[in-house]
N, C-alpha and C positions, 0 to 999 in steps of 0.2 A: 644474500640469503638470510635476511633478517626479518623478524616479526616484531614490530613496534606496537606498543599498547598505549592508548590515550584514555585513561579512566576519567572522562569528562562528561558531565551531564548538564543539560540545560532544559528549560521550558521552551521547546522549539516551535510551538504552535501558537500563533497569534489569533485572537478571536475575531470573527466577523462582528460588525457593529451590533447586530441583533443579539448576539451572544454576550458581548461586553455589557450591554445594558440590562441583562437579566440580573435580578437581585437575589441574594441569599441562596446561591446555587448549592453550596455545600453545607448549609446549616440545617437542612431537613432531609429525611430519606428521599433520595432523588428518584424521579421517574426516568432519569438519564436522558440527556440532551434536551430537556425541557427547561422549565423555569426553576427547577429545584423544589417545586411544590407538587404534591400528588395531584394528578389530573390536570396539570397545566396544559396550555395550548399546544405545546410541542411534545407532550408525553407520548410514550409508546401507544397507549390506548387511543389517544386522539389522533396520532399519526395513522393508525389502522382504520379509524373511522373516516378520515379525510382521504386516504389513499387505499383503495382495495388491494389487499395483499395478493389475491389470486387474479391472474390475467387469463380471462376466458377468450381464447383465440390467439391469433398471431399478429404481431405488430405489422401494420399494413405496408410499411416501407421496405420490409425485408424481402429480398428477391426470392422468387420461386425456386430458382436453381440452388440457392444456398439452403433453403429449407429441405428440398429433396435430398441434397447431399447429407445433411445432418440426420434426417430421419432414416435414410438407408444405411448409413455407416455408423453414426453415433460417435464419430471421431472428429475432434475439432483441432484446428490450428489457431492458437490463441496468442494475441499480442498484448503484453502488459506494457503500458506506456506511462512514463512519468514526465509531465511537461516542465519546461523551464518557464520563468515568468517574464522573459524578454528583457530583463534588466540585469539581474545578478546571476552568477553562475555558481552552483553548488560544487564543492571540492570533493564530494563523495556521493555515491548513489544512495537512494533511499532503500531501506531494508524491505519495505512491503513487497516489492516486486519479487525478490528472491524467496521471501517467505511464502507468498502465494504460489510461486512456481513449485515449491516443494510440497505444497498442499493440494496441487492439482491431481485429480484421479489419474491413475496410470493409463497409458494408451493415447493421451492427448499430447500434442506438441505445443510447447510454450516458448515464445521468443520475447526478449526484453529490449526495450529501447528507452534510454534516459535522455530527455531533451537537452540536458545540460552537457552531456558528453557527445551526443549525436544530434545536432540541431536539425529541426524539420519545421517546415511551414505547413499550412493546411493542404496545399496541393501536393506536397511531398508525402504526407501521411496517407492521403487518399490514394495516391499512386502506389504506395508501398502495400497497402492492404489488398489492392486489386492484383498487383503483380505477384505477390506472395500468397495469394488465395487465403487470406486470413478470414476465419469464420466468426471470431468474437474478439472484441477489444475491451480491455479493462483499463480504466484511467483513474489514478488517485491524485488528489490535489488538496493542498492547503489554500487558504484564502488568497495568499499572495500570488498563486499561480492559476486561480480559477478562471480568469478571463481567457487566458491562453488555452486552458483545458477545455472550456466550452467551445471555443472556435475549432479546436482539433476534433472534438467529439462530433460537432456538426458536420465537419468534412467527412468523417468516417461514415456517419449515418447516411450521408448523401449517396454513398456508394452501395447502400443496401446491407451494410454489416452492422449488427447490433452492438451497442455500447453499454457497458456497466460502469458506473462511477461510484467511487467511495472516498473516504477520507473525512477529516474534521469538518470541512466546509459543507459538503453535500449532506453530511449527517445532520447538521443544524438546518440546512436549507434544502431539504429534499423536494419541497414543492417547486423551488426555483429550477432544480436540475430536471425535473419531470414535466415542467411547463404547466404546473398546476396553479401558478400565481398570476396567470394572465400573460406571461412571457412565452418565448419559444421553448420547445422541448429540446433538451440537449442529450438526454440519456434514455435508454429503453428500460433500464433497471438501476436501482440504487441500493448499495450495500451500506446499511447503517452500522456505525460503531466498528468494533473489531471483527474482521471477516474470517478469522481462523476457522470457525465452524460453518459459516454460511457459504464460503467460496466453493467447496465441493458440490453443494446443492445448486449453486448458480451454474456451474459447469454442466452438471447433469441436466438441468432444465434447458439450458441453451442447446445442448446436443439433441434434445427432443423438440426444439422449436417452441418451448413453452416457458419462456422467461416471465417471471412475475414482476410487478412494478417495484416492490420493496422487499428486501431481505433483511430481517431484523433478528439479532441473536437473542431470542426470547423463548421461554418455555410455554407450555400449553395455557398457562394462566396469564401470559403476557408479561411476566417478570423477566427483566433483562438477565442474560447469562454472560459471564465473563469466562473466556477460555483459560483453562489451566495451562501453566507453563511447565508442568510436570506430567507427562513427558513433553519435550519440546521437539518440534519437527527437525529432522536432520537436513540441513541445507547442503546440497552436494557441491561444496566449494571446489572440490577437486576436478569437477567436470563442467561447471558453468562457464560459458564464454564470457570472459572479462576483458576482452580486447578493447572495447570502447571506453573502459574506465582507466586505462593507463594514463598517468599524468605526465609521463616523460615525452616531450615533443619528439617527433620523428627525426628532426634535424639535430637533436642533442643526443640521441641514443648512442651513436657510434663514439662520440666524444666522451660521454660518461663511462662507457665500457672500457675505454683506454685508461681512465683514471683509476677505476677499481672494479673488480668483478662483482656482478650482482646488481648493477644499476641499469640494466636494459629496460626494466619495467618498474614502476612505482605506483601502487594502488592503495587507496584508503578504503577499508571495508567496514561497514556498519555491523555492530554486534550488540545484541541486547542481553542483559542478564536479569532484567526485571521490568515490570510495568506498573504504573500507578503512582499517585502522589496525594497525600492527605491534606495539602494546604489550601487548595481551591483558590489560587490567586486570581484576582479580577481580570488580569490581562491574558490569562493562559487557558487553553482548552484541555490541558492534560487531565485534570481531575474529572472534567465532564466526559472526556472521551475514554480514558483508560480506567477511571474509577479512583476512589480515595483509599482503597485497600491495596497494599503492595503485594504483588505476586512475583516470586523469584523462581528462576530456573535452578536446577541443582548445580553445584560447583562442578561436578563431573561432566555435565552436559556442556557447560561453558568451556571448560578446559579441552574437552574433545574437539570442539569447534575450532579453538585456537590452534590445536595441533594439526588439524586438517589444513588450515590456512598456512601454517608454517611449512608443512610438507609441500604444499603447492609452490610457495616461494622458493624453496630449495630446488624443486624440480625445474622451475623456470629460470633459475638463477636471477631472480628479481627480488624486489622489496615489497612487502605488504605491511601496512600499518593498520592497526585495529582501533576503531573509534567506538567507545561504548556510548550508545545513544539513550541509555536509561533516563527516565524522567527525573530520578533522584538516586544517583548511583550510590552515594555514601549515607543514605538515610538510616541504615542499620549498620553501625560501625563493626559490630561483631561479625556479621555476615560478610561485610566488605573485606575485612582483614583476612577472614578464612579463605575467601575466593582469591585474593591477591597472593596469598602464601602458596 
């Protein structure tokens, strides 16, 4: 019945080659996810010129039965899928799935699958979306998982279920995901940047069968908007199904319980207290993706989340460790000390 905290931060996103070769990304006012220069080839404005934001009509591969169900009911069953890369295995789930689940408009059902904890191949995910009657699939991926992500997205789309992709890689390579670079199309829609504000719109449009090609967090003038972390969405850790993330092997569970109470389950849960980093390192996408201004949650918000996790650990008589995934956890020492106290 213990809550362990690991205040560790790292630049966890490696850049795709096109991103690494960009020069002076953080030395000029950025158009975000472009070259760092206003009006660059990957700027928001240029993205909108290359990719029409409004989809007039229905993606042709989406089945008539699915569209009829969506239009008549407006209720979706959504799968959020985080792929593995086929080589390494993450020791904790990614936060984005839990965050988007909490941001999904009420009435829709959301299920989570992390490929690191619940391995699937293309046939497996296709069978799952059909048997579970999934209406929409969201896939997030960094560059190291993008090959697997595209294969899984292709398998899902082949069943007639639309796919929305997001994350650092497709934010930089939206034309690749949408098949606008001469290659195959892998996604019906792409969410650029942080999807806190765009995800509810994506779900609403999907429920009406009117997904757009690109969802960008911009204002009417085309300027990028960063979501505030005050207030921060409440992730319902007390009710989310975390069974797939238990790191205790089934064969060891009974043995560990004999050694000491509270070791039937052990999970590492990602928590963020802030986003952004001002340094703009050449090898890292954090500044380009989350911005060079640090945004913090309130201490009260973070502590309340930790207490919710602690209560769950006590209720289940298990162990939960918290891993702070901040881009730069200790960049503001005064703030960090106040939080840890």
